[in-house]
Steps between C-alpha positions, in 0.01 A plus 500: 500500500458130541156397609400293802437191315841481340668514839268231636567269200876542560459408864665824607243643738539512874286611798548828665832556657710274269735669248505365148827667430673180618339288227792380282261381216373846427709792345561766781388781274160343455425416860237681706356393828160359483311558827150369561286718727141426598267792525125450587527146375643605163848388405706790345840428333758770581786538270796656674811596277669787329196568287338838500125555500393857386145586578352837396187628679346729240191711433473824332235604745592602854332403834485138405746364777806476270748609772319316776500183294871534414608541867271231635592252219867582574443435868337144420792410276758609764323304760554190276869575486507672157759756442268809410561837361215748437561750217309817532418634137213716603552882480309534826760278675245337716699186563818705580305708746362189647840362567639836638208527744552136611875552555424727783341205687502148375668510154389307210706172470602578134627787313273743308692675221408778277458400120491660168538415133864438535447271800304261280746539212775362710315288750736245630395394853760373732420135597580331842603128482212282630220764459282580210506866421173678462488850355162663546439820303246758620446642143420857414190587316708681231499300188874500419629379834220256554553346164875466571422333832253260339746420216758349747239323725416129531156576630279798529229555770227741418314606821156636476205580706150356434401827356379499125717801429807331621408188301511697192872581561559140546392422136733777391803355705435149366500628136831694565693204658677282244335174461805298599495669841291316753262729686287453805203720595461557877171635623591705811313752730219269424171468659404138406141498616410775260336491151802693365744249600319213345437699189883568486585122535228404241624768252863372525399144458272577202798635320705180582692658807463187716679360804793259496277210641260554209789497254642177655162341490457595130869432416529848356746776530445874437711816541251655734372317810259601789662448851245294707642691784295806583629777730205648676479861612678513845570788736811335639651469146395863425689625810811288445677773294841563667508173702653161466173311481495168699163386414487447126134384486410376136840613367637171626251323281589726208878410542414128512264529196778686317732206567236263357462717188881507473527114515203450266645734237857392550639839584 
């Protein structure tokens, strides 16, 4: 995908609400809409087009907010006008059960579809004109299907708690993910004022798993980054199973940070 600077140099950018598809000087098949949105005084460039972004949320260990992160991130992307599909590849079908429960009251605003090995072998998302299509995979801990999901992904998110035991699984996951696949480590269910939290952050950074801002300051790129967004332990989020969550808390920040990483890496 063309990067932001190439569009600016060609004078083809417009502010929100103006469609670039009428620009005669640019081939129609290469046009995407560039919208500039401002969140918390940070300018984020949104690329809308027929591209597909596949994000797999994976960890071989259970209880680390895989499903919660998938649903909340999908909600945040949907609120930003992405076309979103969640693929439930976990044998426990937690995302599917979440969607089924929500359908009795306020349904989730995007489909949650079961997925297996065959799904990833023939993954061909259906795009809607004018929208960027995000596929978010709630991956199974089983090796074969998790590997299949990762292999088709543009980006992998590894959620973990601030427990030393969970951190050991993060190292195993990073080692198993191909180097060419960008990966973000998300600390969730966190208690930021504890020693365990700070030791987790320090351990990750000591091994070079640093934040996007730190990479930008150093002018470096690595296949594994640490999200600066931290999702603390919240009772409201724990009780959100089976609902269409309206308050996304730090998951909005996670979504925005994912966009920044996407732009920085040219995904």
